[in-house]
C-alpha positions in Angstrom: -56.6 -12.1 12.7 -52.9 -11.5 11.8 -49.9 -11.3 14.7 -46.5 -9.4 14.2 -43.6 -10.9 16.1 -40.4 -8.7 15.6 -37.7 -10.4 16.6 -34.6 -8.2 16.7 -30.9 -9.7 17.3 -28.3 -8.0 19.2 -24.6 -9.0 18.4 -22.9 -10.0 21.6 -20.6 -7.6 23.5 -17.4 -8.4 23.6 -13.8 -6.8 23.9 -13.5 -3.0 22.0 -10.6 -3.0 20.0 -8.3 0.0 20.5 -9.0 2.0 17.5 -11.4 4.2 15.4 -12.8 1.8 13.2 -14.3 -0.1 16.0 -15.3 3.7 17.4 -17.2 4.4 13.7 -18.9 0.7 13.5 -20.1 0.7 17.2 -21.8 4.6 16.4 -23.1 3.1 12.7 -24.4 -0.1 14.5 -26.5 2.1 17.1 -27.7 4.6 14.8 -28.9 1.3 12.8 -30.6 -0.3 15.1 -32.1 3.0 16.6 -33.8 3.5 13.2 -34.9 0.0 12.7 -36.3 -0.1 16.0 -38.6 3.1 15.4 -39.7 1.5 12.2 -41.3 -1.2 13.9 -43.0 0.7 16.5 -44.4 2.4 13.8 -45.2 0.0 11.7 -46.8 -1.8 14.7 -48.7 1.2 15.7 -50.3 1.3 12.4 -51.3 -2.3 11.9 -52.8 -1.9 15.7 -54.7 0.9 15.0 -56.0 -0.4 11.5 -56.5 -4.0 13.2 -58.8 -2.4 16.0 -60.8 -0.5 13.7 -61.3 -2.9 11.4 -62.5 -5.4 14.3 -65.0 -2.8 15.5 -66.7 -1.9 12.2 -66.8 -5.3 11.6 -68.4 -6.0 14.8 -70.8 -3.5 14.8 -72.2 -4.2 11.8 -72.4 -8.2 13.1 -74.2 -6.9 15.9 -76.8 -5.1 14.2 -77.6 -7.9 11.9 -77.9 -10.1 14.9 -80.2 -7.6 16.9 -82.3 -7.3 13.5 -82.3 -11.2 13.5 -83.3 -11.5 16.8 -86.0 -8.8 16.7 -87.2 -10.1 13.5 -87.5 -13.9 15.6 -88.7 -12.7 18.7 -91.9 -10.8 16.9 -92.5 -14.4 14.9 -92.1 -16.3 18.0 -91.2 -15.8 21.2 -90.9 -19.5 22.3 -88.1 -20.3 20.2 -84.7 -18.3 20.2 -82.0 -18.3 17.6 -78.4 -19.2 19.3 -76.9 -16.1 17.4 -79.1 -13.7 19.4 -76.3 -15.0 22.2 -73.2 -13.9 19.6 -72.6 -10.9 22.4 -70.2 -13.3 24.5 -68.3 -14.4 21.3 -67.6 -10.9 20.5 -66.6 -9.8 24.0 -64.5 -12.8 23.9 -62.9 -11.6 20.6 -62.7 -8.4 22.2 -60.4 -10.4 25.0 -58.4 -11.6 22.4 -57.6 -8.7 20.9 -56.3 -7.1 23.8 -54.1 -9.7 24.4 -52.6 -9.3 21.9 -52.4 -5.2 22.0 -50.8 -6.2 25.8 -48.4 -8.5 23.8 -47.6 -6.2 21.5 -46.7 -3.6 24.2 -44.3 -5.6 25.9 -42.7 -6.5 22.8 -42.2 -2.6 22.2 -41.0 -2.6 25.8 -38.7 -5.0 25.5 -37.2 -3.3 22.5 -36.9 -0.5 24.4 -34.9 -2.0 26.9 -32.9 -3.7 24.3 -31.9 -0.4 22.5 -31.0 1.3 25.7 -28.8 -1.7 26.5 -27.5 -1.4 22.9 -27.0 2.6 23.3 -25.3 2.1 27.2 -22.9 -0.9 25.5 -22.0 1.8 22.5 -21.4 4.6 25.0 -19.0 2.2 27.3 -17.7 1.2 24.1 -16.7 4.5 23.0 -15.7 5.9 26.3 -13.5 3.0 26.7 -11.9 3.6 22.9 -11.6 7.6 24.1 -10.1 6.8 27.4 -7.1 4.3 25.6 -6.7 6.8 22.7 -6.0 9.6 25.5 -4.0 7.3 27.2 -1.7 6.4 24.0 -1.6 10.1 23.2 -0.7 11.0 26.8 2.3 8.2 26.4 3.3 9.1 23.1 3.9 12.9 24.4 5.8 12.1 27.3 8.2 9.7 25.1 8.6 12.8 22.9 9.2 15.3 25.5 12.1 12.3 27.6 13.5 12.5 23.9 14.1 15.8 23.4 15.1 16.4 27.1 18.0 13.7 26.4 18.6 15.5 22.8 18.7 19.1 24.6 21.2 17.4 27.1 23.4 15.6 24.9 23.9 18.9 22.9 24.7 21.2 25.5 27.7 18.6 26.8 29.1 18.4 23.7 28.7 22.4 23.1 30.7 22.3 26.4 33.3 20.0 25.2 33.6 21.8 22.0 34.3 24.9 23.7 37.1 23.6 26.3 38.8 22.2 23.3 38.8 25.3 21.4 39.9 26.9 24.3 42.6 24.8 25.1 43.9 25.4 21.6 43.6 28.9 21.5 46.0 28.9 24.7 48.4 26.7 22.8 48.6 28.4 20.1 49.1 31.9 22.4 51.8 29.8 23.8 53.9 28.9 20.4 52.8 32.5 19.6 55.3 34.1 22.7 57.8 31.5 22.2 58.1 32.5 18.0 58.1 36.2 19.0 60.6 35.6 22.2 63.2 33.6 19.4 62.5 36.4 17.2 64.0 39.1 19.9 66.8 37.1 20.5 67.8 36.4 16.4 67.4 40.6 16.6 69.4 41.1 19.1 72.3 39.4 18.1 71.9 40.3 14.4 72.2 43.6 16.0 74.9 42.9 17.8 77.0 41.2 14.8 76.7 44.5 12.9 77.8 46.1 15.9 80.8 43.9 15.7 81.3 44.3 12.2 81.4 47.8 12.2 84.1 47.8 15.2 86.3 45.6 13.1 86.2 48.0 9.9 86.9 51.0 12.2 89.5 49.4 13.6 91.1 47.9 10.5 91.3 51.5 9.2 93.1 52.7 12.3 95.8 50.2 11.6 96.3 50.9 8.1 97.1 54.6 9.0 99.7 53.5 11.2 102.7 51.4 9.6 105.2 51.2 12.5 106.3 48.1 13.8 104.3 48.1 16.8 101.2 49.3 15.1 101.1 46.2 12.7 101.9 44.1 15.9 98.5 45.8 17.9 97.2 45.4 14.4 97.7 41.5 14.3 96.3 41.2 17.7 93.6 43.5 17.6 92.6 41.5 13.9 92.7 38.1 15.7 90.7 39.4 19.0 88.4 40.5 16.2 87.9 37.4 14.3 87.4 35.8 17.8 85.0 38.0 18.5 83.1 38.0 15.8 83.1 34.2 15.0 81.7 33.6 18.3 78.1 36.0 17.7 77.8 34.4 14.4 77.6 30.5 16.2 75.7 31.9 18.5 73.4 33.2 15.6 73.0 29.8 13.9 72.6 28.1 16.7 69.6 30.3 17.7 68.1 29.4 14.3 68.5 25.7 14.4 66.4 25.4 17.5 
């Protein structure tokens, strides 16, 4: 009679790593252990049925032979009994041994089932922990990205407002310069017109003086000419000074 003992070693459950490699390793380990236990249980069931079948057939043949032998002895001599006729107790003892072996095998199957369930629960807990940590990391990274985006957006808005303010100030300065240039141009134009009028008046007075040849006229001409020179000189000086500004 052969006894099959199955021993399955399960690795200690330690602290799980927060990465996808542990996730795949744990899943593969659980699947592998499940298939292994299923094969062991199937094999044990086949062995148990075969052992029980062989033992029943063997015991049945032995029982028939012993019964026949005991009948022959009884027919020959009732006073003498062969000890082999009492082998029924031995057969029953063997059957009880087989039952104990089957019970032990069932217990081992239950232990394997408990270990398998524990392994599944541990694997599921490990997967939940990994998923939770991955989700927390994703939330932290998402929050960091959102904060950086908000800070960048705020900085861009501040820079935009600063540039707009500087551009506005620059435009105002240009407008002031343009107004000053326009005012200066207007003043220069007025002075030029004034000079032209003075020159025309000078030419007119000179022509009038040429028409008159009397001494009085000459004196008046000299006085008028000197006055015109003084008046003509003053606007030119003003125009030159204005252009230098």
